[in-house]
C-alpha angles and dihedrals in degrees: 000000000000092000091047091051091048091049094050092044089053092052091046092052092046096079101280121150123262089248089052091055094046092054093047094048089049088060091049091051092052091051095045091050091053092048092048091053093047089241103121112106114247092247093069100042113112096006119149118248091251088060095041092054099021135049129307102190093184089056090052090053092046101049105015132255099283096051093043092048091048091052092049094047094049093046087056092050099259129127131232135200121204127221111272095019133094096201121101114219118216102154113088091206092048096062110129119258128213141099114349110261095024097109117058121189111240101164135032123194109185097174111159091350132143096234112144141174094272091067099046094098084079088072096058095085098044111111103171107050109131102166136032127183119195108184127161091350105156094188095052111105139157093282089058093054091045090051093046092049092051093059106107095208092055091047086062103038109031116094105150127051139164127194111186133166095349101146097192095057117102137177089278094062095046093048088054088066089077087089090069091089097184096047109131104169131035125176117195122185139161097003107149091179091070106093102169108035095169093055093043095049091042092056091048095050092045089057094038110035093178094053117117109204119196115195133199099168133134 
C-alpha cells in the first residue's frame, strides 16, 4: 500500500490533472480498505503498483485470462459482467470463485477507472467480450483504442462500445475501431479531441456498413 501511495503521489505531482489524481486516489482507497479488512486475496498483497495496474503474466497463466483480466479491471476501478449473469461486479473481493475457466467476461464498464495501455495485454485472451464502455477514463488515448482494435478475439466478439469523456482520444483513435469487424453500435460523446466527426464517422461506416453510430459531440 505504501508503494502504491508513493507511486500515485508521484504521478499526481508530475503535472497530472485534478481529475486524474482523484481517480487514482480512489483506486488507492479501495485497495487500502480491502487490506485493512483483511479481504485482499493473498495473490495481490505486496505487489508493486506496476503489477497492480499493469500485467502479471504469471497470474494469467495460473488462473486463466478471464479471471486475471477481471482482477486487473476491478483493481483499476472498473466493473465486469460475466457470461450468463446480469450482475456487474465491482468488488475485487466479491469475484466469484469456482473452477478455472467457468466465468467468462462478457461486459466491461471502465467508467472513471485507472485502466491504461500498460494493462491491455490482459484483454488478449478474452473470447466472449460483447460490450465495452470507456467513460471518463483519463488514461485512455489513441494508442489504447488502436491496441484494443488489434486484438483478434475482440474483433470477433465485440459488438457494442461507448467512448465518453475521454479527453485524450482523437479522430485517429476512433478511426482505428474499424478493425472491430462485428461492431454494431458505437456511442461517442464529449470527445473534444475529435476535430472532424463527419470524416471520422464516414470512414468507420464505410468499413463497417452495419455499424450504428450515435453521436453527442460538439
